C-alpha positions as MATLAB code, in Angstrom:
seq = 'MNVEEIKSNLPDFSPKLHIAIAPTKNIDRIEFFIEKAVEMGISEITLLQTEKTERKNVNIDKLRKQAISASKQSLRFHFPIINDNIKLTDFLKNIDSSHAFVAHCHENLERMNLNHISSPEHVTFLIGPEGDFSEKEILHLAQNNIKAVSLGSQRLRTETAGIFVAAWNYVKISETLNP';
ca = [
     168.296  127.075   40.554;
     167.198  129.525   38.190;
     168.740  130.949   34.978;
     170.023  134.188   35.027;
     171.583  134.413   31.994;
     171.869  132.647   28.318;
     174.832  133.215   26.322;
     175.375  131.869   22.903;
     178.033  131.925   20.145;
     180.938  132.183   22.622;
     184.358  131.977   21.027;
     186.334  128.914   21.374;
     190.140  128.857   22.151;
     192.331  130.014   20.148;
     194.707  128.931   18.956;
     193.533  125.456   18.118;
     195.538  122.538   19.537;
     195.441  119.354   17.747;
     197.431  116.391   19.291;
     197.187  113.174   17.215;
     198.596  110.351   19.915;
     199.656  107.234   20.063;
     197.565  104.858   22.600;
     199.570  103.793   25.449;
     199.564   99.917   26.495;
     197.825  101.318   29.426;
     194.584  102.623   28.336;
     194.222  104.397   31.765;
     197.034  106.630   30.846;
     195.401  107.954   27.324;
     192.396  108.355   29.454;
     193.978  110.617   31.461;
     195.658  112.461   28.921;
     192.237  113.162   27.224;
     190.929  114.509   30.476;
     193.560  116.680   31.176;
     194.268  117.986   27.813;
     190.011  118.553   27.548;
     190.413  120.642   30.728;
     193.081  123.158   28.817;
     191.457  123.625   25.785;
     192.361  120.770   23.687;
     190.292  121.388   20.226;
     190.957  118.219   18.607;
     192.941  114.489   19.570;
     193.466  111.625   17.057;
     194.796  108.505   18.134;
     197.982  107.248   16.256;
     198.743  104.001   14.770;
     202.231  103.710   14.103;
     205.272  101.140   13.908;
     205.527  100.715   17.792;
     201.893  101.187   19.073;
     200.864   98.549   21.193;
     197.006   98.948   21.504;
     195.532   98.358   18.650;
     191.743   98.870   19.667;
     190.516  101.486   21.550;
     186.864  102.237   22.585;
     186.411  105.407   21.097;
     183.248  106.279   21.943;
     184.349  106.018   25.731;
     186.925  108.391   25.457;
     184.385  110.617   23.495;
     182.148  110.499   26.435;
     185.083  111.164   28.721;
     186.152  114.185   26.801;
     182.331  115.493   27.012;
     182.506  115.132   31.122;
     185.919  116.781   31.166;
     184.738  119.312   28.954;
     181.519  120.031   31.219;
     184.037  119.673   34.541;
     185.812  122.792   33.091;
     182.799  124.985   31.865;
     183.662  124.272   28.358;
     180.989  125.119   25.820;
     182.941  124.022   22.816;
     183.518  119.909   23.013;
     186.871  118.743   21.249;
     187.248  116.447   18.590;
     187.922  112.654   19.208;
     188.893  111.307   15.663;
     189.074  107.366   15.508;
     192.509  105.475   15.007;
     194.140  106.530   11.870;
     197.731  104.891   10.580;
     200.190  107.621   10.528;
     200.641  107.830    6.716;
     196.983  108.296    6.647;
     197.068  110.944    8.953;
     199.839  112.765    7.040;
     197.211  113.131    4.133;
     195.011  115.631    5.629;
     196.651  117.900    7.864;
     198.536  121.182    7.121;
     202.068  120.599    7.435;
     203.150  124.147    7.814;
     201.457  124.142   11.545;
     202.472  120.860   11.878;
     205.109  119.464   14.691;
     206.295  116.229   15.848;
     207.746  115.575   19.207;
     210.461  112.858   19.438;
     213.294  111.475   21.944;
     215.673  111.259   18.822;
     218.931  113.020   19.817;
     220.504  112.456   16.637;
     217.863  114.488   14.454;
     217.431  118.069   14.445;
     214.714  119.344   16.846;
     213.895  123.054   17.649;
     212.849  124.328   20.653;
     209.430  124.491   21.700;
     208.848  127.944   22.521;
     210.523  129.067   19.142;
     206.983  128.144   17.956;
     204.953  131.312   16.523;
     201.239  131.108   17.518;
     199.432  129.793   14.277;
     195.709  130.144   14.356;
     195.807  126.230   14.334;
     198.830  123.578   15.385;
     198.995  120.001   15.280;
     201.244  117.935   16.972;
     201.981  114.472   16.792;
     203.271  112.618   19.810;
     204.588  108.801   19.528;
     204.080  105.866   21.157;
     205.926  103.969   24.114;
     209.338  103.603   22.749;
     209.001  106.639   20.429;
     208.640  107.186   16.416;
     210.662  104.807   14.797;
     213.870  106.639   12.969;
     211.873  106.070    9.415;
     208.889  107.293   10.580;
     210.753  110.736   11.800;
     212.384  111.017    8.424;
     209.082  110.636    6.697;
     207.532  113.260    8.887;
     210.859  115.473    7.988;
     210.089  114.678    4.235;
     206.482  115.526    5.191;
     208.036  119.026    5.775;
     206.353  118.374    9.691;
     209.062  120.140   11.797;
     210.459  118.194   14.878;
     210.492  119.612   18.169;
     212.334  119.069   21.466;
     209.929  118.891   25.003;
     213.152  119.580   27.127;
     216.272  117.248   28.306;
     213.815  114.784   30.306;
     212.221  112.443   28.254;
     208.409  112.390   28.740;
     206.111  109.598   28.514;
     203.636  109.709   25.898;
     200.470  111.090   27.857;
     203.246  113.127   29.821;
     204.458  115.121   26.566;
     200.598  115.386   25.223;
     199.759  116.869   28.698;
     202.979  119.142   28.051;
     201.519  120.149   24.649;
     198.350  121.016   26.175;
     199.597  122.871   29.118;
     202.391  124.986   26.672;
     199.406  125.366   24.620;
     196.978  126.729   27.503;
     199.584  128.931   28.571;
     199.698  130.751   24.847;
     195.808  131.191   25.545;
     196.196  132.718   28.984;
     198.367  134.893   27.198;
     195.963  136.187   24.645;
     193.305  136.302   26.998;
     195.193  138.483   29.655;
     198.339  140.022   28.076;
];
């Protein structure tokens, strides 16, 4: 095989998507999420430790290798960042809340429609564990100006919610590339 052309300084996907997600009890589900989200252009993934997170230990190096493999498979030039496990409260100290959203299933708490989100240059989504965020955590997120969104009328598994958000962002990317 001959090299025909070398390209450098290729742009990354925009808007950049950061999903902070609680690892699932069955690690295969989070691995599936990472593979699919990377293929759709996610920029960053953080694994959240919440009140209801059942899996406390995750092999981050294995997940990073999986992300690199999925990047190569999908012909990405920019590999996503896979962050270590972090407690929800610590995570909140390091994000821009003006572009951060939480997807939760608490119907008694206000949530906006996902399609009402404008397209900032960088957006962060928090996806809770199996059993969702606790109501206390949702209220804490609201106090930190994290806006709540609904992902539709059906309850989604943790990894499905993450894939749904990645697909939503992928559509936004596609619309900017092919208006």
